[in-house]
DOLUMLUM-406344 format. One line per field, with one value per residue (C-alpha): residue number from 1; residue in three letters; x, z, y. Coordinates in steps of 0.1 Angstrom, whole numbers. Example, Ala and Ser with C-alpha at 12.3 -4.5 7.8 and 13.67 -1.06 7.14 Angstrom:
! DOLUMLUM-406344
num: (1, 2)
residuo: (ala, ser)
u: (123, 137)
w: (78, 71)
v: (-45, -11)
END
This chain:
! DOLUMLUM-406344
num: (1, 2, 3, 4, 5, 6, 7, 8, 9, 10, 11, 12, 13, 14, 15, 16, 17, 18, 19, 20, 21, 22, 23, 24, 25, 26, 27, 28, 29, 30, 31, 32, 33, 34, 35, 36, 37, 38, 39, 40, 41, 42, 43, 44, 45, 46, 47, 48, 49, 50, 51, 52, 53, 54, 55, 56, 57, 58, 59, 60, 61, 62, 63, 64, 65, 66, 67, 68, 69, 70, 71, 72, 73, 74, 75, 76, 77, 78, 79, 80, 81, 82, 83, 84, 85, 86, 87, 88, 89, 90, 91, 92, 93, 94, 95, 96, 97, 98, 99, 100, 101, 102, 103, 104, 105, 106, 107, 108, 109, 110, 111, 112, 113, 114, 115, 116, 117, 118, 119, 120, 121, 122, 123, 124, 125, 126, 127, 128, 129, 130, 131, 132, 133, 134, 135, 136, 137, 138, 139, 140, 141, 142, 143, 144, 145, 146, 147, 148, 149, 150, 151, 152, 153, 154, 155, 156, 157, 158, 159, 160, 161, 162, 163, 164, 165, 166, 167, 168, 169, 170, 171, 172, 173, 174, 175, 176, 177, 178, 179, 180, 181, 182, 183, 184, 185, 186, 187, 188, 189, 190, 191, 192, 193, 194, 195, 196, 197, 198, 199, 200, 201, 202, 203, 204, 205, 206, 207, 208, 209, 210, 211, 212, 213, 214, 215, 216, 217, 218, 219, 220, 221, 222, 223, 224, 225, 226, 227, 228, 229, 230, 231, 232, 233, 234, 235, 236, 237, 238, 239, 240, 241, 242, 243, 244, 245, 246, 247, 248, 249, 250, 251, 252, 253, 254, 255, 256, 257, 258, 259, 260, 261, 262, 263, 264, 265, 266, 267, 268, 269, 270, 271, 272, 273, 274, 275, 276, 277, 278, 279, 280, 281, 282, 283, 284, 285, 286, 287, 288, 289, 290, 291, 292, 293, 294, 295, 296, 297, 298, 299, 300, 301, 302, 303, 304, 305, 306, 307, 308, 309, 310, 311, 312, 313, 314)
residuo: (met, arg, leu, val, phe, ala, gly, thr, pro, glu, val, ala, val, pro, ala, leu, asp, ala, leu, ile, ala, ser, asp, arg, his, glu, val, val, ala, val, val, thr, arg, pro, asp, ala, pro, ala, gly, arg, gly, arg, arg, leu, val, ala, ser, pro, val, ala, glu, arg, ala, glu, glu, ala, gly, ile, glu, val, leu, lys, pro, ala, lys, pro, arg, asp, glu, glu, phe, leu, ala, arg, leu, arg, glu, ile, ala, pro, asp, cys, cys, pro, val, val, ala, tyr, gly, ala, leu, leu, pro, lys, ala, ala, leu, glu, ile, pro, ala, his, gly, trp, val, asn, leu, his, phe, ser, leu, leu, pro, ala, trp, arg, gly, ala, ala, pro, val, gln, his, ala, ile, leu, ala, gly, asp, glu, val, thr, gly, ala, ser, thr, phe, leu, ile, glu, glu, gly, leu, asp, ser, gly, pro, val, tyr, gly, val, leu, thr, glu, gln, val, arg, pro, thr, asp, thr, ser, gly, asp, leu, leu, thr, arg, leu, ala, phe, ala, gly, ser, gly, leu, leu, ala, ala, thr, met, asp, gly, ile, glu, asp, gly, thr, leu, glu, ala, val, pro, gln, pro, ala, glu, gly, val, ser, leu, ala, pro, lys, ile, asn, val, glu, asp, ala, arg, ile, asp, trp, ala, val, pro, ala, leu, arg, val, asp, arg, val, val, arg, gly, cys, ala, pro, ala, pro, gly, ala, trp, thr, thr, phe, arg, gly, glu, arg, leu, lys, val, met, ser, val, ala, ala, ala, ala, asp, arg, ser, asp, leu, ala, pro, gly, glu, ile, ala, ala, ala, lys, asn, ser, val, his, val, gly, thr, gly, ser, tyr, ala, val, gln, leu, gln, trp, val, gln, pro, gln, gly, lys, lys, pro, met, gln, ala, ala, asp, trp, ala, arg, gly, val, arg, ile, ala, ala, gly, glu, arg, leu, gly, gln, asp, pro, ala, ala)
u: (-61, -90, -81, -94, -83, -76, -76, -94, -87, -90, -53, -61, -89, -66, -50, -85, -96, -65, -72, -109, -99, -75, -85, -63, -76, -110, -115, -140, -142, -128, -116, -118, -121, -156, -177, -164, -181, -174, -185, -202, -231, -206, -227, -212, -196, -182, -146, -137, -127, -160, -179, -160, -164, -201, -204, -186, -209, -181, -186, -173, -160, -157, -143, -138, -105, -90, -85, -123, -132, -163, -141, -114, -141, -155, -120, -114, -147, -137, -104, -84, -52, -37, -47, -33, -32, -30, -33, -57, -50, -49, -24, -30, -27, -9, -42, -52, -18, -18, -51, -43, -20, 3, -1, -9, 11, 13, 18, 39, 48, 86, 117, 120, 137, 135, 105, 88, 56, 24, 36, 64, 55, 54, 87, 103, 94, 103, 138, 143, 145, 150, 137, 112, 90, 68, 74, 53, 63, 50, 36, 51, 45, 72, 67, 70, 99, 89, 107, 101, 86, 90, 97, 92, 109, 94, 111, 101, 94, 105, 69, 54, 31, 25, -9, 7, 33, 10, -15, 12, 24, -11, -16, 19, 17, -16, 2, 31, 6, -12, 21, 31, -1, 6, 42, 30, 5, 30, 57, 81, 85, 105, 104, 139, 147, 152, 188, 197, 212, 193, 163, 144, 110, 81, 56, 23, 27, 7, -6, 24, 48, 32, 38, 62, 94, 103, 139, 148, 161, 136, 142, 130, 99, 91, 95, 72, 45, 47, 52, 21, -2, -30, -30, -26, -17, 13, 4, 16, -1, -9, -22, -29, -50, -40, -32, -28, 0, -10, 18, 49, 76, 113, 124, 161, 164, 151, 172, 163, 134, 138, 124, 86, 86, 60, 64, 32, 30, 0, 3, 28, 35, 70, 80, 115, 131, 165, 180, 162, 125, 96, 66, 32, 10, -22, -33, -64, -72, -89, -126, -124, -119, -85, -74, -45, -20, -22, -59, -55, -28, -50, -79, -59, -38, -4, 16, 53, 74, 45, 56, 40, 44, 50, 31, 10, 25, 60)
w: (283, 268, 231, 203, 170, 140, 105, 72, 44, 43, 52, 87, 94, 105, 132, 144, 146, 166, 192, 194, 201, 228, 263, 277, 259, 250, 217, 229, 197, 161, 142, 104, 73, 63, 39, 4, -31, -48, -78, -110, -90, -68, -38, -4, 12, 47, 50, 56, 92, 98, 85, 107, 138, 133, 130, 163, 179, 184, 183, 150, 148, 113, 116, 84, 100, 132, 145, 145, 181, 182, 175, 201, 227, 222, 223, 257, 269, 259, 276, 259, 274, 239, 203, 179, 143, 109, 77, 90, 62, 79, 99, 136, 153, 185, 204, 195, 201, 237, 247, 253, 282, 261, 229, 194, 183, 145, 127, 97, 69, 67, 87, 100, 93, 58, 37, 58, 41, 25, 2, 19, 4, -32, -28, -13, -44, -68, -51, -54, -16, -7, 29, 43, 74, 98, 127, 156, 168, 189, 166, 169, 148, 123, 94, 107, 128, 163, 185, 177, 200, 178, 144, 123, 90, 58, 27, -6, -30, -67, -79, -51, -61, -36, -29, -21, 2, 19, 27, 44, 63, 74, 90, 105, 117, 135, 159, 163, 172, 197, 213, 214, 233, 258, 263, 268, 294, 312, 311, 295, 262, 258, 225, 210, 189, 152, 139, 120, 92, 67, 63, 30, 19, 4, -10, -25, -60, -85, -119, -138, -116, -128, -165, -180, -196, -221, -224, -189, -183, -181, -143, -137, -159, -138, -106, -118, -128, -95, -74, -88, -86, -78, -75, -93, -119, -143, -178, -212, -244, -276, -307, -285, -259, -224, -218, -183, -179, -150, -151, -171, -171, -180, -214, -212, -244, -265, -270, -306, -299, -296, -265, -267, -299, -298, -312, -311, -317, -314, -276, -265, -267, -262, -257, -260, -231, -225, -219, -229, -236, -212, -220, -214, -194, -185, -198, -196, -226, -219, -212, -212, -187, -180, -205, -214, -235, -264, -267, -267, -294, -317, -313, -322, -350, -342, -373, -376, -359, -337, -303, -269, -254, -287, -297, -328, -345, -339)
v: (-10, 10, 14, 37, 22, 44, 30, 30, 5, -33, -37, -23, -48, -77, -55, -44, -80, -90, -62, -71, -107, -97, -106, -79, -49, -33, -15, 12, 32, 33, 64, 62, 84, 96, 76, 80, 77, 43, 24, 36, 52, 70, 60, 69, 38, 33, 23, -14, -6, 12, -18, -42, -20, -17, -55, -57, -31, -6, 32, 47, 82, 97, 133, 152, 163, 150, 185, 191, 202, 180, 149, 160, 166, 131, 115, 133, 119, 83, 88, 60, 46, 42, 47, 20, 32, 13, 33, 59, 83, 117, 137, 138, 172, 177, 182, 147, 132, 145, 128, 91, 84, 62, 82, 69, 39, 32, 0, 10, -15, -10, -14, 22, 45, 30, 41, 67, 78, 67, 39, 19, -14, -1, 16, -15, -34, -6, -4, -42, -47, -84, -79, -56, -57, -38, -15, -2, 33, 62, 89, 123, 154, 144, 120, 84, 96, 85, 60, 23, -3, -35, -48, -79, -89, -103, -117, -100, -128, -125, -124, -103, -75, -47, -63, -97, -83, -58, -86, -107, -78, -68, -102, -106, -70, -75, -98, -73, -45, -66, -76, -39, -31, -59, -46, -10, -21, -43, -16, -41, -22, 9, 28, 32, 63, 57, 59, 91, 70, 50, 73, 69, 84, 66, 92, 82, 66, 86, 76, 92, 73, 41, 48, 23, 36, 8, 22, 11, -25, -54, -58, -22, -27, -58, -39, -11, -35, -54, -24, -6, -36, -35, 3, 26, 0, 2, 14, 23, 35, 17, 35, 66, 48, 37, 0, -12, -38, -61, -87, -95, -122, -118, -132, -130, -152, -123, -92, -85, -60, -22, -6, -8, -29, -56, -92, -111, -149, -172, -177, -150, -113, -99, -63, -49, -29, -13, -48, -80, -84, -90, -112, -96, -119, -99, -65, -43, -21, 12, 7, -31, -60, -76, -102, -124, -105, -130, -126, -88, -90, -112, -87, -56, -73, -58, -47, -53, -27, -13, -1, 4, 39, 55, 87, 79, 110, 100)
END
């Protein structure tokens, strides 16, 4: 089939690579988000998908909005049979959805209808799911509500961050998306409507969502830290400045600390929660590079009774 691939971030590149490598399909163009400012100089940088497509000599379309008439006209000229999608990052209008003969088929990183939305992997970790996966489905105008072609499952490991899990799903899902394209071409795959039960939503995680509440149990603190890594990054405050918490470990043998209370030893830093303590492993103070928590604690000279997340005036 003639394919137009839509995607933007690094996580979409494995699927693009799988389709480029297919001897059954031809990726004739790529749709991605416009170049965006990045780095200290805020220089405009092409998306990872755009860079990979340009390396492969594939036409790249970067509409400001996918309803732009110039983009729609070019898509009609290309006349794709199907448009596979991975993390494109913009809503597709009906006018675009109607162009390919076999529609737009999305690779979504959850077991639909669970975790519909922008951040399915983060929400799976925050919720403590033991198993998640990926689904390919036909895009409709609703939010991730279209009929499903195929699924795969993936175990959530106890130490997984969102970045770890998303990387595994991106590579496993690339094979699922390629197989879905094969089945659509063969006529051997039929999309099955999603069940009405079991729907959950996964909106984008914002910075305030990533703030650690030390009054919750240690298990919840751990999930917030892992679920928000690498972005937007779990955080708290110390002496009125933001402190990013990059990794923690449970310390069930310590329940003597109040929520947020810090106990620093030579090679360890423990913080109280609503249950038992957690041990800080890696942190990033405001304006500085990541460092081991013990090194941070020695540098700031923590006083007895100091707490994380506490207003200095309190």
